[in-house]
KEROTOR-89778 format. One record per residue (C-alpha): z, y negated, x; residue number from 1; residue in three letters. Coordinates in nm, 3 decimals, always signed. Example, Ala and Ser with C-alpha at 12.3 -4.5 7.8 and 13.67 -1.06 7.14 Angstrom:
BEGIN
<site <+0.780, +0.450, +1.230>, 1, "ALA">
<site <+0.714, +0.106, +1.367>, 2, "SER">
***
This chain:
BEGIN
<site <+12.292, -10.744, +13.386>, 1, "MET">
<site <+11.992, -10.878, +13.531>, 2, "GLU">
<site <+11.914, -10.774, +13.890>, 3, "LYS">
<site <+11.947, -11.099, +14.130>, 4, "LYS">
<site <+11.575, -11.194, +14.253>, 5, "GLU">
<site <+11.546, -11.184, +14.643>, 6, "THR">
<site <+11.440, -11.490, +14.783>, 7, "ARG">
<site <+11.155, -11.367, +15.010>, 8, "ASN">
<site <+10.904, -11.643, +15.002>, 9, "LYS">
<site <+10.904, -11.929, +15.245>, 10, "GLN">
<site <+10.777, -12.282, +15.197>, 11, "ILE">
<site <+10.743, -12.484, +15.513>, 12, "HIS">
<site <+10.664, -12.849, +15.568>, 13, "PHE">
<site <+10.721, -13.116, +15.811>, 14, "LEU">
<site <+10.894, -13.442, +15.791>, 15, "VAL">
<site <+10.955, -13.742, +16.045>, 16, "ASN">
<site <+11.291, -13.839, +16.159>, 17, "ALA">
<site <+11.315, -14.125, +15.895>, 18, "THR">
<site <+11.213, -13.885, +15.628>, 19, "GLU">
<site <+11.477, -13.647, +15.744>, 20, "ALA">
<site <+11.747, -13.885, +15.747>, 21, "GLU">
<site <+11.655, -14.017, +15.395>, 22, "LEU">
<site <+11.659, -13.638, +15.250>, 23, "ILE">
<site <+12.003, -13.567, +15.421>, 24, "LYS">
<site <+12.150, -13.903, +15.282>, 25, "LYS">
<site <+12.018, -13.812, +14.928>, 26, "LYS">
<site <+12.139, -13.441, +14.971>, 27, "MET">
<site <+12.477, -13.577, +15.058>, 28, "ASP">
<site <+12.496, -13.829, +14.768>, 29, "GLU">
<site <+12.405, -13.552, +14.535>, 30, "ALA">
<site <+12.679, -13.330, +14.670>, 31, "GLY">
<site <+12.470, -13.063, +14.821>, 32, "PHE">
<site <+12.581, -12.886, +15.127>, 33, "THR">
<site <+12.282, -12.687, +15.175>, 34, "SER">
<site <+11.944, -12.824, +15.238>, 35, "ILE">
<site <+11.762, -12.513, +15.102>, 36, "GLY">
<site <+11.960, -12.545, +14.755>, 37, "ALA">
<site <+11.868, -12.914, +14.740>, 38, "TYR">
<site <+11.518, -12.880, +14.834>, 39, "MET">
<site <+11.490, -12.579, +14.553>, 40, "ARG">
<site <+11.651, -12.825, +14.308>, 41, "LYS">
<site <+11.419, -13.113, +14.377>, 42, "MET">
<site <+11.103, -12.892, +14.389>, 43, "ALA">
<site <+11.181, -12.703, +14.050>, 44, "ILE">
<site <+11.369, -12.993, +13.866>, 45, "ASP">
<site <+11.227, -13.290, +14.030>, 46, "GLY">
<site <+11.540, -13.489, +14.037>, 47, "TYR">
<site <+11.931, -13.461, +14.056>, 48, "THR">
<site <+12.185, -13.656, +13.870>, 49, "ILE">
<site <+12.535, -13.723, +14.024>, 50, "ARG">
<site <+12.761, -13.935, +13.822>, 51, "LEU">
<site <+13.035, -14.137, +13.946>, 52, "ASP">
<site <+13.310, -14.064, +13.712>, 53, "LEU">
<site <+13.580, -14.266, +13.896>, 54, "THR">
<site <+13.656, -14.459, +13.572>, 55, "ASP">
<site <+13.647, -14.163, +13.356>, 56, "MET">
<site <+13.915, -14.004, +13.577>, 57, "ARG">
<site <+14.124, -14.328, +13.545>, 58, "GLU">
<site <+14.074, -14.309, +13.165>, 59, "ALA">
<site <+14.202, -13.963, +13.170>, 60, "ILE">
<site <+14.493, -14.046, +13.388>, 61, "ARG">
<site <+14.584, -14.342, +13.155>, 62, "LEU">
<site <+14.547, -14.115, +12.834>, 63, "LEU">
<site <+14.795, -13.854, +12.994>, 64, "ARG">
<site <+15.042, -14.126, +13.053>, 65, "ILE">
<site <+15.015, -14.260, +12.709>, 66, "ASN">
<site <+15.054, -13.924, +12.562>, 67, "SER">
<site <+15.344, -13.864, +12.754>, 68, "ASN">
<site <+15.493, -14.183, +12.632>, 69, "ASN">
<site <+15.414, -14.098, +12.278>, 70, "LEU">
<site <+15.556, -13.751, +12.324>, 71, "ASN">
<site <+15.888, -13.921, +12.454>, 72, "GLN">
<site <+15.896, -14.178, +12.155>, 73, "TYR">
<site <+15.874, -13.890, +11.931>, 74, "ALA">
<site <+16.149, -13.706, +12.115>, 75, "LYS">
<site <+16.374, -14.006, +12.089>, 76, "ARG">
<site <+16.291, -14.056, +11.716>, 77, "ALA">
<site <+16.375, -13.672, +11.650>, 78, "ASN">
<site <+16.696, -13.710, +11.854>, 79, "GLU">
<site <+16.814, -14.061, +11.723>, 80, "THR">
<site <+16.644, -14.105, +11.394>, 81, "GLY">
<site <+16.518, -14.449, +11.515>, 82, "SER">
<site <+16.216, -14.594, +11.725>, 83, "ILE">
<site <+16.173, -14.933, +11.853>, 84, "TYR">
<site <+15.893, -15.146, +11.704>, 85, "VAL">
<site <+15.798, -15.293, +12.030>, 86, "ALA">
<site <+15.754, -14.959, +12.185>, 87, "ASP">
<site <+15.507, -14.852, +11.923>, 88, "ILE">
<site <+15.321, -15.194, +11.949>, 89, "LYS">
<site <+15.287, -15.116, +12.319>, 90, "GLN">
<site <+15.150, -14.776, +12.292>, 91, "LEU">
<site <+14.904, -14.895, +12.007>, 92, "GLN">
<site <+14.785, -15.181, +12.258>, 93, "LYS">
<site <+14.748, -14.925, +12.548>, 94, "GLU">
<site <+14.554, -14.690, +12.298>, 95, "GLN">
<site <+14.329, -14.958, +12.207>, 96, "GLU">
<site <+14.236, -15.055, +12.585>, 97, "GLU">
<site <+14.202, -14.677, +12.636>, 98, "LEU">
<site <+13.924, -14.683, +12.347>, 99, "TRP">
<site <+13.755, -14.972, +12.492>, 100, "GLU">
<site <+13.739, -14.826, +12.844>, 101, "MET">
<site <+13.605, -14.500, +12.716>, 102, "LEU">
<site <+13.333, -14.686, +12.482>, 103, "LYS">
<site <+13.208, -14.858, +12.789>, 104, "LYS">
<site <+13.200, -14.549, +12.984>, 105, "ILE">
<site <+12.993, -14.379, +12.707>, 106, "LEU">
<site <+12.778, -14.669, +12.661>, 107, "GLY">
<site <+12.681, -14.634, +13.033>, 108, "ARG">
<site <+12.628, -14.270, +13.035>, 109, "LEU">
<site <+12.393, -14.319, +12.696>, 110, "ILE">
<site <+12.164, -14.541, +12.932>, 111, "GLU">
<site <+12.103, -14.257, +13.188>, 112, "ILE">
***
């Protein structure tokens, strides 16, 4: 196991009030709570990326619902030996909508 290197070098620079406010805003947008961690990340990597994955979370939620419905249809089919065509068609439609949503999300991610 590598020994963790101590941070004992200080880098100091001054900013005006407008710059400080802008740095704080960008730090918050990037999800950092420590200005030191944010400044190190920016100085070393030159940029940060924070993705808004709200639509991905929604797609995952819908996928869970769809999976649950599929499991219930399978359970009903196993118990009764029959399924309803309308249920299967609805499940297929929902699955196609999910695929379209995920394709759009992936298309946007590729452009980053």
